[in-house]
C-alpha positions as CSV (number, residue, x, y, z in Angstrom):
1,M,-8.5,88.4,-66.3
2,K,-11.7,89.7,-64.8
3,I,-11.6,89.8,-61.0
4,S,-14.9,89.8,-59.1
5,M,-15.7,92.1,-56.2
6,K,-15.8,89.0,-53.9
7,T,-12.2,88.1,-54.9
8,L,-11.0,91.6,-54.3
9,M,-12.6,91.7,-50.9
10,T,-11.1,88.3,-50.0
11,L,-7.6,89.5,-51.1
12,A,-8.0,92.7,-49.2
13,L,-8.9,90.8,-46.1
14,V,-5.8,88.6,-46.4
15,F,-3.5,91.6,-47.0
16,S,-5.0,93.5,-44.0
17,A,-3.9,90.5,-41.8
18,G,-0.3,91.1,-42.9
19,V,-0.1,87.9,-45.0
20,S,1.9,88.0,-48.3
21,Y,-0.2,87.2,-51.3
22,A,2.7,85.2,-52.9
23,Q,3.6,83.3,-49.7
24,K,4.6,79.7,-50.3
25,T,3.0,77.3,-47.8
26,D,4.1,73.9,-49.1
27,G,0.7,72.5,-49.9
28,G,-1.4,74.7,-47.6
29,I,-4.2,77.0,-48.8
30,T,-2.6,80.2,-50.0
31,P,-4.5,83.5,-50.3
32,E,-4.5,83.1,-54.1
33,M,-5.8,79.6,-53.8
34,L,-8.5,80.7,-51.3
35,A,-9.6,83.4,-53.7
36,R,-10.0,80.9,-56.5
37,I,-11.8,78.4,-54.3
38,S,-14.3,80.9,-53.0
39,E,-15.3,81.7,-56.6
40,S,-17.3,78.4,-56.6
41,Y,-20.0,80.1,-54.7
42,T,-21.1,83.3,-56.4
43,G,-24.3,83.9,-54.5
44,S,-26.5,83.6,-57.5
45,P,-30.3,83.4,-56.9
46,E,-30.1,79.6,-57.6
47,Q,-27.2,79.1,-55.2
48,K,-28.8,81.2,-52.5
49,A,-32.1,79.2,-52.8
50,V,-30.2,76.0,-52.2
51,R,-28.3,77.5,-49.3
52,N,-31.4,78.9,-47.7
53,A,-33.2,75.5,-48.0
54,L,-30.3,73.5,-46.6
55,A,-30.0,75.9,-43.6
56,T,-33.3,74.5,-42.1
57,N,-33.9,71.1,-43.8
58,P,-32.2,67.7,-43.9
59,I,-30.1,67.1,-47.0
60,S,-32.0,63.9,-47.9
61,A,-35.3,65.7,-47.7
62,L,-34.2,68.2,-50.4
63,A,-32.5,65.6,-52.5
64,V,-35.7,63.5,-52.9
65,N,-36.1,62.6,-56.5
66,A,-39.6,63.9,-57.5
67,D,-39.7,61.5,-60.5
68,N,-39.4,58.6,-58.1
69,L,-42.0,59.4,-55.4
70,A,-44.5,56.7,-56.3
71,M,-44.5,53.6,-54.1
72,I,-42.8,50.7,-55.8
73,D,-44.9,47.7,-56.8
74,T,-45.1,45.3,-53.8
75,H,-45.9,42.2,-55.7
76,F,-43.3,39.4,-55.6
77,S,-43.3,36.3,-57.8
78,D,-41.5,34.1,-55.2
79,V,-41.7,34.5,-51.4
80,V,-40.4,32.5,-48.5
81,P,-43.2,32.3,-45.9
82,T,-42.4,34.0,-42.6
83,K,-44.3,35.3,-39.5
84,G,-43.6,38.2,-37.2
85,I,-41.1,41.0,-37.3
86,T,-38.3,41.3,-34.7
87,D,-36.8,44.5,-33.3
88,Q,-33.2,44.9,-32.3
89,Q,-33.9,48.4,-30.8
90,S,-30.7,50.4,-29.9
91,S,-28.3,47.6,-30.4
92,G,-25.9,46.3,-33.1
93,R,-27.3,42.8,-33.0
94,C,-28.7,42.7,-36.6
95,W,-26.4,39.8,-37.4
96,L,-27.8,37.7,-34.6
97,F,-31.5,38.6,-35.3
98,T,-31.0,37.8,-38.9
99,G,-29.3,34.4,-38.3
100,L,-32.0,33.4,-35.9
101,N,-34.7,34.7,-38.2
102,V,-33.5,32.3,-40.9
103,L,-33.8,29.4,-38.5
104,R,-37.2,30.7,-37.1
105,A,-38.7,30.8,-40.6
106,E,-37.6,27.2,-41.1
107,M,-39.0,26.0,-37.8
108,I,-42.3,27.8,-38.2
109,D,-42.8,26.3,-41.7
110,E,-41.7,22.8,-40.7
111,Y,-44.0,22.5,-37.6
112,G,-46.9,24.8,-38.6
113,L,-46.2,27.1,-35.7
114,G,-47.4,30.6,-34.9
115,D,-44.9,33.5,-34.8
116,M,-42.5,31.9,-32.3
117,Y,-39.1,33.6,-31.6
118,F,-35.7,32.6,-30.4
119,S,-33.8,34.4,-27.6
120,Q,-31.3,36.8,-29.1
121,N,-30.3,37.7,-25.5
122,Y,-29.2,34.1,-24.7
123,L,-26.7,34.0,-27.6
124,F,-25.7,37.6,-27.1
125,F,-24.6,36.8,-23.6
126,Y,-22.2,34.2,-24.8
127,D,-21.2,36.3,-27.8
128,Q,-19.9,39.1,-25.4
129,L,-18.2,36.6,-23.2
130,E,-16.5,34.8,-26.1
131,K,-15.4,38.1,-27.7
132,A,-13.9,39.1,-24.3
133,N,-11.9,35.9,-24.3
134,L,-10.9,36.3,-28.0
135,F,-9.5,39.8,-27.1
136,L,-7.7,38.7,-24.0
137,Q,-6.2,35.7,-25.6
138,A,-5.1,37.7,-28.6
139,I,-3.4,40.1,-26.2
140,I,-1.5,37.2,-24.7
141,D,-0.6,35.9,-28.1
142,T,0.8,39.3,-29.2
143,R,2.2,40.4,-25.8
144,D,5.8,40.4,-27.1
145,L,5.0,42.7,-30.0
146,P,5.5,46.5,-29.6
147,F,2.5,48.6,-28.6
148,E,2.8,50.4,-31.9
149,D,2.5,47.1,-33.9
150,R,-0.6,47.5,-36.2
151,T,-2.2,44.3,-34.9
152,V,-1.8,45.3,-31.3
153,D,-3.1,48.8,-32.1
154,W,-6.1,47.3,-33.9
155,L,-6.9,45.0,-30.9
156,F,-6.9,47.9,-28.4
157,R,-9.1,49.9,-30.8
158,N,-11.5,47.0,-31.1
159,P,-11.7,45.0,-27.9
160,L,-15.4,44.2,-28.2
161,S,-18.5,45.1,-30.2
162,D,-22.1,44.1,-30.5
163,G,-21.8,43.8,-34.2
164,G,-20.9,40.6,-36.1
165,Q,-21.7,38.3,-39.0
166,F,-23.0,34.8,-39.8
167,T,-19.9,33.0,-38.6
168,G,-20.7,34.3,-35.1
169,V,-24.2,32.9,-35.4
170,S,-22.9,29.4,-36.5
171,N,-20.0,29.3,-34.0
172,L,-22.2,30.3,-31.1
173,I,-25.2,28.0,-31.9
174,M,-23.0,25.0,-32.4
175,K,-21.3,25.6,-29.1
176,Y,-24.2,26.8,-26.9
177,G,-27.4,25.8,-28.7
178,V,-30.5,28.0,-28.8
179,V,-33.5,28.7,-26.5
180,P,-37.0,30.2,-27.1
181,A,-37.4,33.9,-26.4
182,E,-39.4,33.4,-23.3
183,V,-36.7,31.3,-21.7
184,M,-34.2,34.2,-21.6
185,P,-36.1,37.4,-22.5
186,E,-34.6,40.7,-23.5
187,T,-33.3,43.2,-20.9
188,Y,-32.7,46.9,-21.1
189,S,-29.0,46.5,-21.7
190,A,-29.7,43.9,-24.4
191,N,-31.8,46.4,-26.3
192,N,-29.6,49.3,-25.4
193,T,-26.0,48.1,-25.5
194,S,-23.9,51.2,-25.6
195,Q,-23.3,51.8,-21.8
196,M,-22.7,48.1,-21.0
197,A,-20.3,47.8,-24.0
198,S,-18.4,51.0,-23.0
199,L,-17.8,49.7,-19.5
200,I,-16.7,46.2,-20.5
201,K,-14.4,47.6,-23.2
202,R,-12.8,49.9,-20.6
203,K,-12.2,46.9,-18.3
204,L,-10.8,44.8,-21.1
205,R,-8.3,47.4,-22.1
206,E,-7.2,47.7,-18.4
207,Y,-6.8,43.9,-18.3
208,A,-4.8,44.0,-21.6
209,L,-2.3,46.4,-20.1
210,E,-1.7,44.1,-17.2
211,L,-1.3,41.0,-19.5
212,R,1.3,42.9,-21.5
213,D,3.3,44.5,-18.7
214,G,5.6,41.5,-18.3
215,S,4.8,40.8,-14.6
216,I,3.3,37.4,-15.6
217,R,5.5,35.3,-17.9
218,K,4.4,31.7,-17.5
219,E,1.7,30.5,-19.8
220,A,-0.2,28.7,-17.0
221,A,-0.2,31.8,-14.9
222,L,-1.4,33.9,-17.8
223,E,-4.2,31.5,-18.4
224,E,-5.2,31.5,-14.7
225,R,-5.2,35.3,-14.7
226,K,-7.3,35.4,-17.8
227,V,-9.9,33.1,-16.2
228,E,-10.1,35.5,-13.2
229,M,-10.6,38.4,-15.6
230,L,-13.3,36.6,-17.5
231,S,-15.1,35.8,-14.2
232,E,-15.5,39.5,-13.6
233,I,-16.8,40.0,-17.2
234,Y,-19.2,37.1,-16.7
235,R,-20.6,38.8,-13.6
236,M,-21.0,42.1,-15.4
237,L,-22.9,40.3,-18.1
238,V,-25.2,38.5,-15.7
239,Y,-26.1,41.8,-14.1
240,T,-27.0,43.4,-17.4
241,L,-28.3,40.5,-19.5
242,G,-29.4,37.9,-17.0
243,E,-28.0,34.4,-16.3
244,P,-28.2,31.9,-19.2
245,P,-30.3,28.8,-18.6
246,V,-28.8,25.4,-18.3
247,S,-32.1,23.6,-18.9
248,F,-35.7,24.6,-19.4
249,T,-39.2,23.3,-20.1
250,W,-40.9,24.5,-23.3
251,T,-44.4,23.8,-24.8
252,M,-44.6,23.8,-28.5
253,R,-48.0,25.1,-29.8
254,D,-49.4,25.2,-33.3
255,A,-50.6,28.3,-35.2
256,E,-54.0,28.1,-33.3
257,G,-52.4,27.9,-29.9
258,N,-53.0,24.2,-29.4
259,E,-50.4,22.3,-27.4
260,I,-48.3,19.9,-29.5
261,S,-45.7,18.8,-26.9
262,T,-44.1,19.8,-23.6
263,K,-40.6,18.7,-22.9
264,E,-37.5,19.6,-20.9
265,Y,-34.4,20.6,-22.9
266,T,-30.9,21.9,-22.6
267,P,-30.1,24.6,-25.1
268,K,-28.0,22.1,-27.1
269,S,-30.7,19.4,-27.1
270,F,-33.3,21.9,-28.2
271,Y,-31.2,22.8,-31.3
272,D,-30.4,19.2,-32.0
273,E,-34.0,18.1,-31.9
274,Y,-35.4,20.8,-34.1
275,F,-32.5,21.4,-36.5
276,G,-29.4,19.3,-35.9
277,D,-27.5,20.6,-39.0
278,D,-23.9,21.6,-38.6
279,L,-24.3,25.3,-39.5
280,E,-20.5,25.6,-40.0
281,T,-20.6,23.2,-42.9
282,N,-24.2,23.4,-44.2
283,Y,-24.1,27.1,-45.0
284,I,-21.8,28.9,-47.5
285,M,-21.0,32.6,-47.4
286,V,-20.7,34.2,-50.8
287,M,-19.5,37.8,-51.3
288,N,-19.5,40.4,-54.0
289,D,-16.3,42.2,-53.1
290,A,-15.6,44.1,-56.3
291,S,-12.2,45.2,-55.0
292,R,-10.7,41.7,-55.2
293,E,-10.3,38.8,-57.6
294,Y,-13.4,36.7,-58.2
295,G,-13.2,32.9,-57.9
296,K,-11.1,33.0,-54.8
297,V,-11.6,32.2,-51.1
298,Y,-10.8,34.9,-48.5
299,E,-10.4,34.7,-44.8
300,I,-10.1,37.7,-42.4
301,E,-8.0,37.4,-39.3
302,Y,-9.8,37.9,-36.0
303,D,-13.1,38.1,-37.8
304,R,-14.7,35.5,-35.6
305,H,-16.6,35.6,-32.4
306,V,-15.0,32.6,-30.7
307,Y,-11.3,32.2,-30.2
308,D,-11.5,28.4,-30.8
309,G,-13.9,28.9,-33.7
310,H,-13.1,29.9,-37.3
311,N,-12.4,33.2,-39.0
312,W,-15.2,33.7,-41.5
313,L,-14.5,32.5,-45.0
314,Y,-16.1,33.9,-48.1
315,V,-16.1,32.9,-51.8
316,N,-15.8,36.0,-53.9
317,L,-18.2,35.8,-56.9
318,P,-19.7,38.0,-59.6
319,I,-23.0,39.4,-58.7
320,E,-24.9,37.4,-61.3
321,K,-23.6,34.1,-59.8
322,I,-24.8,35.2,-56.4
323,K,-28.2,36.0,-57.7
324,E,-28.6,32.6,-59.2
325,M,-28.1,30.9,-55.8
326,A,-30.3,33.4,-54.0
327,I,-33.2,32.8,-56.5
328,A,-32.7,29.0,-56.1
329,S,-32.9,29.3,-52.3
330,I,-36.0,31.5,-52.4
331,K,-37.7,29.1,-54.8
332,G,-36.7,26.3,-52.5
333,G,-38.5,28.0,-49.6
334,K,-35.3,28.9,-47.7
335,A,-34.7,32.3,-46.3
336,M,-31.1,33.6,-46.3
337,Y,-28.7,35.7,-44.2
338,F,-28.1,38.8,-46.3
339,S,-26.0,41.9,-45.7
340,C,-25.6,45.2,-47.5
341,D,-24.8,48.9,-47.1
342,V,-28.3,49.8,-45.9
343,G,-27.8,53.5,-45.4
344,K,-27.2,54.2,-49.1
345,F,-30.3,55.6,-50.9
346,L,-32.8,54.3,-48.3
347,D,-36.2,55.8,-48.3
348,S,-37.2,54.7,-44.8
349,R,-40.7,56.1,-45.1
350,K,-41.5,53.8,-48.0
351,G,-39.1,51.1,-47.0
352,V,-37.4,51.1,-50.4
353,L,-33.8,51.0,-51.4
354,D,-33.4,52.5,-54.9
355,I,-30.4,54.3,-56.4
356,D,-33.0,56.8,-57.9
357,N,-34.5,57.7,-54.5
358,Y,-32.3,60.8,-54.1
359,D,-30.6,63.2,-56.5
360,Y,-27.7,64.6,-54.6
361,E,-25.9,65.6,-57.8
362,S,-28.5,68.1,-58.9
363,L,-28.8,69.5,-55.4
364,F,-25.1,70.2,-54.9
365,G,-24.1,70.6,-58.6
366,V,-21.4,67.9,-58.3
367,S,-21.1,64.4,-59.7
368,F,-20.4,61.2,-57.7
369,G,-18.6,58.9,-60.0
370,M,-17.0,56.1,-58.0
371,D,-18.0,52.5,-58.9
372,K,-18.5,49.7,-56.4
373,Q,-14.9,48.6,-56.4
374,E,-13.7,52.2,-55.8
375,R,-16.2,52.7,-53.0
376,V,-15.0,49.6,-51.2
377,R,-11.3,50.4,-51.6
378,T,-11.8,53.9,-50.2
379,Y,-14.0,52.8,-47.3
380,D,-16.9,54.7,-48.8
381,S,-19.1,51.6,-48.8
382,G,-19.1,48.3,-47.0
383,S,-21.4,45.8,-45.4
384,T,-23.1,47.6,-42.5
385,H,-26.4,45.8,-41.8
386,A,-27.8,42.2,-42.0
387,M,-31.3,41.3,-42.8
388,T,-33.2,38.1,-43.9
389,L,-33.6,37.8,-47.7
390,I,-37.1,36.3,-48.3
391,A,-38.4,37.3,-51.7
392,V,-37.6,38.1,-55.4
393,D,-39.8,39.3,-58.2
394,L,-38.8,37.7,-61.5
395,D,-39.9,38.8,-65.0
396,E,-41.2,36.4,-67.7
397,N,-37.5,35.6,-68.6
398,G,-36.5,34.9,-65.0
399,K,-34.6,38.1,-64.6
400,P,-34.9,39.7,-61.1
401,L,-36.6,43.1,-61.0
402,K,-36.6,43.6,-57.2
403,W,-35.9,41.8,-53.9
404,M,-37.3,41.9,-50.4
405,V,-35.8,41.4,-46.9
406,E,-37.3,41.0,-43.5
407,N,-35.7,43.6,-41.3
408,S,-35.2,43.7,-37.5
409,W,-36.2,47.4,-36.9
410,G,-39.7,46.6,-35.7
411,P,-43.0,46.0,-37.5
412,S,-43.7,49.8,-38.1
413,A,-40.4,50.4,-39.8
414,G,-40.2,50.4,-43.6
415,Y,-42.7,48.4,-45.6
416,Q,-44.5,46.4,-42.9
417,G,-41.2,45.8,-41.2
418,K,-39.5,44.8,-44.5
419,L,-37.4,46.6,-47.0
420,I,-37.7,46.3,-50.8
421,M,-34.7,46.9,-53.0
422,T,-34.5,47.3,-56.8
423,D,-32.2,45.0,-58.7
424,E,-30.0,47.9,-59.6
425,W,-29.5,48.8,-55.9
426,F,-28.8,45.1,-55.2
427,D,-26.0,45.2,-57.7
428,E,-24.3,48.3,-56.2
429,Y,-24.8,47.8,-52.4
430,M,-25.3,44.1,-51.7
431,F,-22.3,42.3,-50.2
432,R,-23.0,39.0,-48.5
433,V,-25.4,36.2,-48.8
434,V,-25.3,32.9,-46.8
435,V,-26.8,30.0,-48.8
436,E,-27.5,26.5,-47.8
437,R,-25.0,24.1,-49.5
438,Q,-27.8,22.4,-51.4
439,F,-28.3,25.6,-53.5
440,V,-24.5,26.1,-54.2
441,P,-23.4,24.8,-57.6
442,G,-20.5,22.4,-57.9
443,D,-18.1,24.9,-59.4
444,V,-18.5,27.2,-56.3
445,L,-18.0,24.2,-54.0
446,E,-14.8,23.4,-55.8
447,I,-13.5,27.0,-55.2
448,L,-14.0,26.3,-51.4
449,K,-11.3,23.7,-51.6
450,Q,-8.7,26.4,-52.2
451,Q,-6.3,27.6,-49.6
452,P,-7.9,30.8,-48.3
453,I,-6.2,34.1,-48.8
454,K,-5.8,35.6,-45.3
455,L,-6.6,39.3,-45.0
456,P,-5.7,41.5,-42.0
457,P,-8.4,42.6,-39.5
458,W,-8.3,46.2,-40.7
459,D,-9.4,45.1,-44.2
460,P,-12.6,47.0,-45.4
461,M,-14.6,43.8,-45.5
462,F,-14.1,43.2,-41.8
463,T,-16.9,45.7,-41.0
464,P,-19.3,43.9,-38.7
465,E,-23.0,44.2,-39.5
466,D,-24.9,46.1,-36.8
């Protein structure tokens, strides 16, 4: 066997350190193994060129597929009319922006309004308060389990987050209503959640230790102590997000700015007057979870925002079935809550999601062969971001060519504040769509009658969109 100079030098280095070449390490990297591994880099001109380029450039910049540089066609055959682009800034509230953007598009179209907005901050306040209660009550419920129990461990790892999904939107709106943006505007901490969240999580963990230490045993006393704890969390939220309104006066104006009406509302009466639907029954979440059996209903424990609400349910369906419902909704003029693995193959400059955007295989000389099922099961891919699905481009046979979503990264991000995705990308990295019941076929509604299969909170599909 021919041994390269590099291998000889590697072996000499190992021997000089006094390590036996034949030493057995029970699964560790032996000198012989290291010599073989290091042969993968020979220092050829081609390899040195790649190494030199990567030393001073982002991987994605060097992996750009030159055959795919042209901007994608921006024509769409079917589009839901919307106005204005929102911006979640440095927060994980995409789920809330998306849910409210679905309602916003409906209200603008129904009443001929300009680009009006709902207050994300209002619902975010109650989201954080409700999640704090969910955590503390879950700690009370599990206080007799050992600290090492997997559920207890999961709770302490995840006391609170600013991420979420559509169930949070529906639970919060049905409980607290909605208000226009000007009634409870954004604050610095609403747009930049990390410091606030870090302090609240620290306090919640401290509270949890007290609730578990056994000094309080009676249920009534535990409940009273929890209320005291939540009172302190409430005050922290008021300091950072503002105090939620109990009532307010709002003037509705048309697209030209003319006054339509001025009334006094509560957050609940405002929602009831302009919408009134029960979001928890009128919207169905469908999922393409390739790691599990289709035609089944799944529920994830603790994947809710409100303790007395519902864990989110999803009907697991093949991708083509989901596309049929999404197309019907767009043709019916209804935008949808949509979530995906947005970081995969995103060209943020063009605002295009396309599996041909980057050629990592050619750059590194390796292949990436996992399919969608394998990526989900190994935590390589999951639902990470929610946006509002508003358009599809169909060919003459009704087959989708591409899709478009309204994003919440501001009007200058992507393509005019939107992202365009090819149908092939949709297949691989789309996960959830929430569709109005009127667009859900009867056979899918029948599946919803099944007893849900409950999954643990550490399931890969728990991942909250942010």
